[in-house]
N, C-alpha and C positions, 0 to 999 in steps of 0.2 A: 351502218346498214346501207346497202345500195339504194333500195327504195322499199317502202312498206308494201306496195302492190307486188313487187317481185318476190318479197319474202312471203307474203300471203299465198301467192301462186305456188311457190316451192313447198310450203307446208301442206297445201291442198293435195299436191301430187304425192306427198309422203303419207297422206291419210291421217295427219295429226292435227288438222285444223277443221273445226266444224262451224257451220253457220247457225245462228248469227254470231258474229265475233267482230272485234276491232283489233287491228295491228297498229301499234304506235311506235314511233322512233323519236329519240331526242335529237337526232341529226341523221340525215341521209345524204349520201354522197353522189347518188345517181338518180335523183328524183326526176321522173319523166313528165314532160308536157306533151303537147301535140307535135307530131312529126319528130324532128330532131331537137326540139326544144328541151331544155332542162329546167328544173325548178330549184332555185337556190333555197337552202334551209340552214338555219343556225339556231342558237339558243333563243327561245321566245317565238319560234315559228312552229306551229302545230302541224306535224306531218302524220297522217293517219289513213288507214284503208279500212273501210267498213266492208265486212264480208257478209253478204246477205243471201238468204235462200231465194232461189228464183221463184217469183210469183207469176203464175200463168197469165194473170190479168195484165201484166206489165211487159210489153215487148222490149227487147234489148235496146232498140233505138230511142225508146222513151226515157230510159234511165238517166242519161246525162242532163236533160232539161228538168226532169222531176227532182233529181238530186240537187241540181244547181239552185232551184227555187228553195229547197229545204235549207241549203247552206246559207243562202241569202237571208232567209227569215231568221236563222240562228244568229248570224252576224249582226243584223239590224237590232235584234233584241239585246245582244251582248254590249253593243256600244250605244244603245238607246237613240238610234238615229235612222230615220227612214230613207236617208240619202244613199244607202248602199244599193248599187244597181248591178244588173246582170249584163255581161257582154257575151253574146252568142259565140261559140256554143258552150264555153266552159270556164269563164272567168267572172270574178266579182270586182267591181270598181267602186271607188269613192273619190269624187272630185278628179276624175280622169286618171287616178293612180290605182295600181293593182293591189287588191286586198287579199284575194284568194284565187286558187285555180283547182280544177277538178280533172280527173282522168278516169273514165268508166270503162270497164271491160266485163264481158260475160264469158267465163271459162271455168272449167273444172266443176260444172254444176252449180256455180254461184255467180252472183253479181259482185264485182269488186268496184267500190267507189273510193278512189284515192283522192285525198284532199290535202292541199297545202294552204294554211291560213295564218296570216301574219297577226299574231296575238299581241305579243309584247317584246319584239326583238330590240336588242341594244343597237342604237343607230351607229355606234362605233364599229360594230361587226358586219354591217351591211356593205357589200362591195360598192366601190365608188360609182361604178357605172349604173347601179340600180337605185341609189339613194333617192333620186328625184322621181323615180317611177313607182315606188312602193309606198304603201300606207298601212298602218296597223290598227287593230281594234282599240288598243290603248291610246293611240294618238287621237282617234276620233272621239273616244269617250272622255278623254282628258283625265284618265286615271289608269292605274295598273289593273289589268284584268287577269285573273288567275287561269292558268292553263287547264286545270282540272275542271273549272267552271265552263271553259270553252268546249272541252270534250263532251261534257254532259249536255250542254246546249245543242251541240251538233247531233248527238245520238237521239235526243228527244225530238228535235225537228225532223230528222230523217225518218224516224218511226211514224210520226204524225203524218208526214207528207206521203209516204208510201202507203199508209193505211187509207188515206183519203183518196189515193189514186184508184183503189179498188171500188170506191163508192162514187167517184166523181168522173164524168166523161173527160177524156184526155183534152178535148177542145177547150173545156172550161179551165183546166190547168194552164193551157197555153195562153189563154186570155190573161190569166193572172201573171204569167211570166212577162207578157208584153207590158204590163203596168209598171214593171221595174226594168224595162229593157233600155239600155243606154244607147243603142244604135238607131232606134226609130227616128226617122226624119233626118238622118245624117247621111252624108255621102260615104260609102263604105267600099273598100277594095278587099276581095277575098281570094286567097290562093287556094286552088282546088287540089293541085298536085304539081310536082316538079315538071311534068310533061305538058301541062296545060297553061294557057295564058290566064292571068288573073281576071276576075270578073268584078266590075264596078257598077255602082248604081245607088240610088236613094233608097234607104231601108224603109220598108213598109211593115216590118214586124215578122211574125211567124204565120204560116198557114196552118191548116187543120192537122197536118202531119208533123209540124215542128220544123219545117223547112224555112230557111231564111229567104225573105222576099226582097229582091233588089230590082228596082225599076230604072232602066236607062234608055232614054229616047223612045219611050213607048213600049219597049220590050221588058217583060217581066221574067227575071231569072229566079228559079226556085232551087235553092242550094240545101242539100241534105247534110253535107259535111264540108269542112274547109277550115282554113286558118285566116283570121282577119289580120291583114297586114297593116292597114291604117284606116282611120275614120276621122271626119272633121265636120 
């Protein structure tokens, strides 16, 4: 399969996929990240797209951060380790290594939440250039974690988080996000687009809209979207 989100979008256009639903793949060859990035997947990597009916109480721009927090909670529960952190806008980290990535889109009358989560990949199958950059649930937990268990944990956490969004002010959810935010207090460089110069500054977390706050020499940058190039 090219990607679970592409497949879900195609099925929606055909009128054969209804929400809520989840599209799963044992392997995808064109998994998408932000911009031109791709997401590697192989055996032991959970690739899924949750197809969710649009909730009028949740704006499209809120979905990535709300969903990211849901995936973070599920991952922390699966490996029984609170050290799983969020990297704005769409990654999960553990000890500076990437554990998961998300890609959210609102189209065809639904919200698509694409997730790639390293559950229990065989280290021998991971590309050499990625081995030092990735970590898995099973590595953190020190035991093999079942893929079905991981899917169920994600679905349950996603349901609970989206339900709580309708009852909890968005600003409170953002405060919870910042409690697990890996970038706060660090120097961060963000690429906004190919036509713009990168923006750098000390991260102060998120504002009330979910924008990343970077302060540099007294100037406060408020970034609604972008790609984190590096942080230290």
